[in-house]
C-alpha positions in Angstrom: 31.7 6.7 -26.3 28.3 7.7 -24.9 27.0 7.2 -21.4 23.2 7.7 -21.2 21.5 8.2 -17.8 17.8 8.2 -18.0 14.7 6.9 -16.2 15.5 3.2 -16.2 13.7 1.1 -13.6 14.5 -2.4 -12.3 12.3 -4.9 -14.1 9.4 -6.3 -12.0 6.3 -8.3 -12.8 3.1 -6.4 -13.6 3.4 -2.9 -12.1 0.3 -1.0 -10.9 0.3 2.8 -10.2 -2.7 4.0 -8.2 -3.8 7.6 -9.0 -5.1 8.0 -5.5 -5.0 5.9 -2.3 -7.0 2.7 -2.8 -9.4 1.1 -0.3 -8.7 -2.4 0.8 -11.5 -3.7 -1.5 -9.8 -2.0 -4.4 -6.4 -3.6 -3.6 -8.1 -7.0 -3.3 -9.8 -6.6 -6.7 -6.6 -5.7 -8.5 -4.8 -8.5 -6.6 -7.4 -11.0 -8.1 -6.8 -9.6 -11.6 -3.0 -9.3 -11.5 -1.8 -11.7 -8.8 1.9 -11.0 -9.2 1.7 -7.2 -9.6 3.6 -4.7 -7.5 1.8 -1.5 -6.6 2.6 2.0 -5.6 1.3 5.6 -6.0 1.4 7.4 -9.3 4.1 9.6 -7.9 6.4 6.6 -8.1 6.2 7.0 -11.9 7.2 10.7 -11.6 9.9 10.7 -9.0 13.0 8.5 -9.0 14.1 7.9 -5.4 17.6 9.3 -4.9 20.1 6.6 -4.1 20.7 6.1 -0.4 20.3 9.1 1.8 22.1 12.0 0.2 21.8 14.4 3.1 23.1 11.7 5.5 26.0 10.9 3.2 27.1 14.6 3.1 27.0 14.9 6.8 28.9 11.6 7.2 31.6 13.0 4.8 31.7 16.3 6.8 32.2 14.4 10.0 34.9 12.0 8.6 36.9 14.8 7.0 37.0 16.7 10.3 37.9 13.5 12.2 40.8 12.5 9.9 42.5 15.9 9.5 44.6 15.5 12.7 45.8 12.0 11.5 48.1 13.7 9.0 50.4 14.4 11.9 50.5 10.8 13.1 52.8 8.1 12.0 51.2 6.3 9.0 48.1 8.3 9.7 47.7 8.5 5.9 46.5 4.9 5.8 43.5 5.7 8.1 42.8 8.9 6.1 42.7 6.9 2.8 40.5 4.1 4.1 37.9 6.4 5.8 37.7 9.1 3.1 37.6 6.5 0.2 34.4 5.1 1.7 32.9 8.5 2.7 33.4 10.1 -0.7 32.1 7.0 -2.6 28.9 7.2 -0.5 28.1 10.6 -1.8 25.9 10.2 -4.9 23.9 13.5 -5.1 25.1 17.1 -4.6 22.2 19.4 -3.7 24.2 22.6 -3.5 27.5 24.3 -4.2 28.3 23.8 -0.5 28.0 20.0 -0.9 30.3 20.2 -3.9 32.8 22.3 -2.0 32.9 19.7 0.8 33.4 16.9 -1.6 36.2 18.9 -3.4 38.0 19.4 -0.1 37.7 15.7 0.8 39.0 14.5 -2.5 41.9 16.9 -2.3 42.8 15.7 1.3 42.4 12.1 0.2 44.7 12.6 -2.8 47.2 14.4 -0.5 47.4 11.4 1.8 47.8 9.0 -1.2 50.6 11.1 -2.7 52.4 11.7 0.6 52.3 8.0 1.7 53.1 6.2 -1.6 55.1 8.8 -3.4 57.0 7.2 -6.3 55.6 3.8 -5.3 52.1 4.8 -6.3 52.2 2.9 -9.6 53.8 -0.2 -8.3 52.6 -0.7 -4.7 49.7 -3.3 -4.6 48.2 -1.5 -1.6 47.8 1.7 -3.7 45.5 0.1 -6.3 42.2 1.4 -4.8 43.5 4.9 -4.7 45.2 5.4 -8.1 44.3 5.9 -11.7 46.1 6.4 -15.0 46.0 9.8 -16.8 47.9 9.6 -20.1 51.4 8.4 -19.3 51.1 9.0 -15.5 49.8 7.1 -12.5 48.2 9.7 -10.2 45.9 9.8 -7.1 42.3 9.1 -8.2 41.0 11.6 -5.6 42.8 14.5 -7.3 41.4 13.6 -10.7 37.9 13.7 -9.2 38.7 17.0 -7.5 39.9 18.6 -10.7 36.7 17.2 -12.5 34.5 18.8 -9.8 36.2 22.2 -9.6 38.3 22.6 -12.7 41.0 25.3 -12.2 40.2 25.9 -8.6 43.2 25.6 -6.2 42.9 23.4 -3.1 42.9 25.0 0.3 46.1 25.0 2.2 44.6 22.7 4.9 43.7 20.2 2.3 47.0 20.1 0.5 49.4 21.8 2.9 52.9 20.8 1.7 54.8 21.9 -1.4 55.5 18.5 -2.9 51.8 17.6 -2.8 50.7 21.0 -4.2 53.1 20.6 -7.1 51.7 17.1 -7.6 48.2 18.4 -7.6 49.2 21.0 -10.2 50.6 18.3 -12.3 47.4 16.2 -12.2 45.3 19.3 -13.1 47.5 19.9 -16.1 47.3 16.3 -17.3 43.5 16.2 -16.9 43.1 19.6 -18.5 44.9 18.4 -21.5 42.6 15.4 -22.0 39.7 15.6 -24.5 36.6 17.0 -22.7 33.7 15.0 -21.6 30.2 16.5 -21.8 26.8 16.7 -20.1 23.8 16.8 -22.4 20.2 17.7 -21.5 17.4 15.8 -23.2 13.6 16.4 -22.9 12.6 17.7 -19.5 9.3 18.0 -17.7 7.6 21.3 -17.5 9.1 23.4 -14.7 12.2 21.2 -14.4 15.5 22.6 -13.1 18.9 20.9 -13.6 21.9 20.9 -11.2 25.3 19.8 -12.4 28.0 19.3 -9.8 25.9 21.3 -7.3 25.3 24.3 -9.6 22.1 25.1 -11.5 22.6 25.0 -15.3 20.4 26.6 -18.0 17.5 24.3 -19.0 17.4 23.8 -22.8 16.7 20.6 -24.6 19.8 19.5 -26.5 22.2 21.8 -24.8 25.6 20.5 -24.0 28.1 21.4 -21.3 31.8 20.5 -21.6 33.3 18.8 -18.6 36.7 17.9 -17.3 37.0 14.0 -17.4 36.3 12.5 -13.9 33.4 12.0 -11.5 30.4 14.2 -12.0 26.9 14.6 -10.5 23.6 15.8 -11.8 20.0 16.0 -10.6 16.7 17.1 -12.2 13.9 18.5 -10.0 10.6 20.2 -10.2 10.3 22.1 -7.0 10.9 19.6 -4.2 10.2 16.6 -6.4 13.3 14.8 -7.6 12.8 13.4 -11.1 16.2 12.0 -11.8 19.7 12.0 -10.3 23.0 10.3 -11.1 26.7 10.3 -10.8 29.3 8.7 -13.1 33.0 8.7 -13.8 33.3 10.2 -17.3 36.2 9.3 -19.5 37.7 11.5 -22.2 35.2 12.2 -24.9 32.2 10.5 -23.1 28.8 12.1 -22.7 26.4 12.0 -19.8 22.7 12.6 -20.7 19.8 13.6 -18.5 16.3 13.1 -19.8 13.2 13.4 -17.5 10.1 14.5 -19.5 7.5 13.2 -17.1 6.9 15.4 -14.1 4.0 16.5 -11.8 2.2 18.5 -14.5 2.5 15.7 -17.0 1.2 13.3 -14.4 -1.9 15.5 -13.9 -2.5 15.4 -17.6 -2.3 11.7 -17.7 -4.8 11.4 -14.8 -7.3 13.5 -16.9 -7.0 11.1 -19.8 -8.0 8.3 -17.5 -11.4 9.9 -17.1 -12.1 9.3 -20.8 -12.1 5.5 -20.6 -9.6 3.7 -22.8 -8.3 3.8 -26.4 -6.4 7.1 -26.0 -2.7 7.4 -26.9 -0.3 7.5 -24.0 1.6 10.8 -24.1 5.2 10.6 -25.2 6.4 12.2 -21.9 4.7 9.4 -19.9 5.9 6.7 -22.2 9.5 7.3 -21.2 9.2 6.1 -17.6 6.5 3.6 -18.5 8.6 1.9 -21.2 11.6 2.0 -18.9 9.9 -0.5 -16.6 10.4 -3.2 -19.2 7.2 -4.9 -17.9 3.4 -4.5 -18.2 2.4 -1.2 -16.6 -1.1 -0.4 -15.4 -2.8 2.7 -14.0 -5.6 2.1 -11.4 -8.4 4.4 -10.2 -10.0 3.4 -6.9 -13.7 2.5 -7.1 -14.9 1.1 -3.8 -14.1 -2.5 -4.7 -14.6 -1.9 -8.5 -11.5 -0.1 -9.6 -10.7 1.1 -13.1 -7.6 -0.7 -14.4 -5.9 0.4 -17.6 -2.8 -1.0 -19.3 -0.6 1.7 -20.8 2.8 0.2 -21.7 1.9 -0.6 -25.3 1.3 3.0 -26.2 -2.5 2.9 -26.2 -4.7 2.7 -23.1 -6.4 -0.7 -22.8 -9.1 -1.3 -20.3 -8.7 -4.4 -18.2 -11.7 -6.3 -16.8 -11.5 -6.8 -13.1 -11.8 -10.5 -12.1 -14.8 -11.1 -10.0 -14.4 -12.8 -6.6 -14.6 -16.5 -6.6 -18.1 -17.8 -5.7 -18.2 -18.8 -2.1 -18.8 -22.6 -1.7 -21.8 -23.1 0.4 -22.2 -26.4 2.3 -25.7 -27.8 1.8 -26.4 -28.5 5.5 -26.0 -26.0 8.3 -27.0 -25.7 11.9 -28.3 -22.5 13.3 -28.8 -21.4 17.0 -30.2 -18.1 18.1 -31.4 -16.1 21.0 -33.3 -12.8 21.4 -36.3 -11.1 22.9 -39.8 -10.2 21.5 -43.5 -9.9 22.1 -46.5 -12.2 22.6 -50.2 -11.5 22.8 -53.1 -13.7 23.9 -56.6 -12.8 25.2 -56.6 -16.0 27.3 -54.2 -14.3 29.8 -57.1 -12.0 30.8 -59.9 -14.6 30.7 -58.0 -17.2 32.7 -56.6 -14.8 35.3 -59.4 -12.2 35.7 -60.6 -13.9 38.9 -57.1 -13.7 40.2 -57.1 -9.9 39.7 -55.8 -9.5 36.2 -56.6 -5.9 35.2 -58.8 -5.0 32.3 -55.8 -3.5 30.4 -53.7 -4.0 27.3 -50.8 -4.9 29.4 -52.6 -8.1 30.5 -52.9 -9.4 27.0 -49.3 -8.4 25.9 -46.1 -9.7 27.3 -42.4 -9.4 26.8 -41.0 -12.8 25.9 -37.3 -13.9 25.6 -36.7 -16.5 23.0 -34.3 -19.3 22.0 -34.2 -21.3 18.7 -32.3 -24.0 16.9 -32.7 -25.6 13.6 -31.0 -27.6 10.8 -31.2 -26.3 7.3 -30.7 -28.0 3.9 -29.9 -25.7 1.0 -29.5 -26.3 -2.7 -29.1 -23.1 -4.7 -31.8 -20.7 -3.6 -34.1 -23.4 -2.2 -33.9 -24.2 1.5 -35.8 -26.4 3.9 -35.4 -26.7 7.6 -36.6 -28.4 10.8 -36.2 -26.8 14.1 -37.7 -25.7 17.4 -38.1 -22.3 19.1 -39.5 -21.3 22.4 -40.6 -18.2 24.2 -41.3 -17.5 27.8 -44.0 -14.9 28.6 -43.0 -12.6 31.5 -45.4 -10.7 33.7 -47.6 -11.3 36.7 -50.7 -12.6 34.8 -49.0 -14.1 31.7 -49.5 -17.8 32.4 -52.0 -20.3 31.1 -53.7 -22.9 33.3 -53.1 -26.5 32.0 -55.1 -28.9 34.2 -53.7 -28.7 37.7 -50.6 -26.7 36.7 -49.8 -23.6 34.6 -47.3 -22.6 32.0 -45.6 -19.5 30.6 -43.6 -21.4 28.0 -44.6 -21.6 24.3 -42.7 -24.3 22.4 -42.8 -24.4 18.6 -41.4 -27.4 16.8 -41.7 -26.6 13.1 -40.7 -27.3 9.5 -39.7 -24.5 7.2 -39.4 -24.0 3.4 -38.4 -21.1 1.2 -35.2 -19.2 0.6 -32.0 -19.6 2.7 -32.8 -16.2 4.3 -36.6 -16.3 4.8 -38.9 -19.3 5.1 -42.6 -20.1 5.9 -43.0 -22.3 8.9 -45.7 -24.6 10.3 -45.9 -26.9 13.3 -47.6 -27.5 16.6 -47.3 -24.6 19.1 -47.5 -26.0 22.6 -49.5 -26.0 24.8 -52.5 -26.1 22.5 -52.1 -24.4 19.1 -51.2 -25.0 15.5 -48.6 -22.4 14.5 -47.9 -20.8 11.1 -45.3 -18.2 10.6 -42.2 -16.8 9.0 -38.6 -16.8 10.1 -35.6 -14.9 8.6 -31.9 -14.6 9.0 -29.3 -12.2 7.5 -25.6 -13.1 7.5 -23.4 -10.5 9.1 -20.0 -12.2 9.2 -18.6 -15.7 8.6 -20.9 -17.2 11.3 -22.9 -14.3 12.9 -26.5 -13.7 11.8 -29.3 -11.4 12.6 -32.5 -13.4 13.1 -36.3 -12.7 13.4 -39.4 -14.8 13.7 -43.2 -14.4 13.8 -45.8 -17.0 14.5 -49.6 -17.0 14.6 -51.0 -19.8 16.8 -54.5 -21.1 16.0 -56.1 -22.6 19.1 -57.2 -26.2 19.3 -60.1 -27.3 21.5 -59.0 -28.9 24.8 -61.4 -31.5 26.3 -62.4 -31.0 30.0 -63.3 -33.6 32.6 -66.7 -34.2 34.2 -68.6 -33.3 31.0 -67.6 -29.7 31.0 -67.5 -28.0 27.6 -64.2 -28.1 25.7 -61.8 -25.2 26.4 -61.6 -23.1 23.2 -58.2 -21.2 23.3 -58.0 -17.7 21.7 -55.3 -17.2 19.1 -51.8 -16.4 20.3 -49.4 -14.1 18.3 -45.6 -13.9 18.8 -42.7 -12.1 17.2 -39.1 -11.8 18.3 -35.7 -10.8 17.0 -32.1 -11.4 18.0 -28.7 -12.7 17.0 -27.6 -16.2 16.0 -24.7 -18.3 14.9 -24.3 -20.6 11.9 -22.3 -23.8 12.0 -21.6 -25.2 8.5 
């Protein structure tokens, strides 16, 4: 019988491994292309996470063993010892050192001691003993002692773990029975460069194809490159069975794979990388971030295949939208000087230039790149002499009802510019977010002759120029 332990992953849908941390836009792009994919860093292809928390399991076992030792002196204390140590020893799945193995050996010896002491000759027949017994040849024996012998071979248990003579004789009998069984073995397959192998807490020579004979029972192995765990496992080996460790893909092999990605596609996936890749049993992709345009390569079929990134769906634009905006700008008119000079307007550029807050609103129709609009904007000239006389009153306000035509983002405009102009201009808007826009407008107002009463000559306004910018909001 052969028991093979290798890099075998749980099957998922498409699996994506990023060679470096992706930006949100990269994640979104791959999500569009492979909607059901799971993603992780490329180190996830290198390192197999150790089951549970090995260090915590060892510390829990240490604590439990210390806590149950006094129970040996209590009436039926063996029942608590068995229940607590059975769980604590089963939770240990990785041995990182000889000290870890020594602790587990002691716990298995103490567990077997409690089983033998409590059940005695009833071990093979008592229903309650079923979780704690196993069969070795013709005998029913404590399972903990079989695992202890498997872990430490001919080593003797400490007196505190098996303190009484009947149990020590029982342990010797189990050791003799297990030692007479055909050996199991541990075989090393292909390993990554720089890999080290631990078997039952001890480092063993690294040589592909080498085989170590083992006493049947529970055994532990791990493969690491420095602090990176490539593979780990534990198994109960029967007589004649083989446990095999193969982990050819490590940090250096990962770096070589990343270099191949720089050459586009069409290259053969290295055999070392193919082991964990094929173990996924699903399509496997490597992804290189690209600021929203990542490189995506499928690699599970043995040859790198470039995958085209799906473009984002075209945003559906509603044909009619309403826009409102506000801002501030500049206006200029020579009439401010001419109409206010008698009131003391200075002969200065400040008289013909004004700061002017603005408000605007329009409705736009769009079809493709063509857009037409109808709207109104207004500015108020500020300053002491920035008002125009209109009959018996005066105004600082310039109102511009207008029509526009052009692109959705910039249009030519025309319309009356009150109080007495025809305006021609440009207006533009740049979307910032879903509704927010940056807006700008410029208008040149051509003056219209204004009749005067009592036969006076018509008033001929000078041109007015305005420009402003600000922020707006779009309602679709």
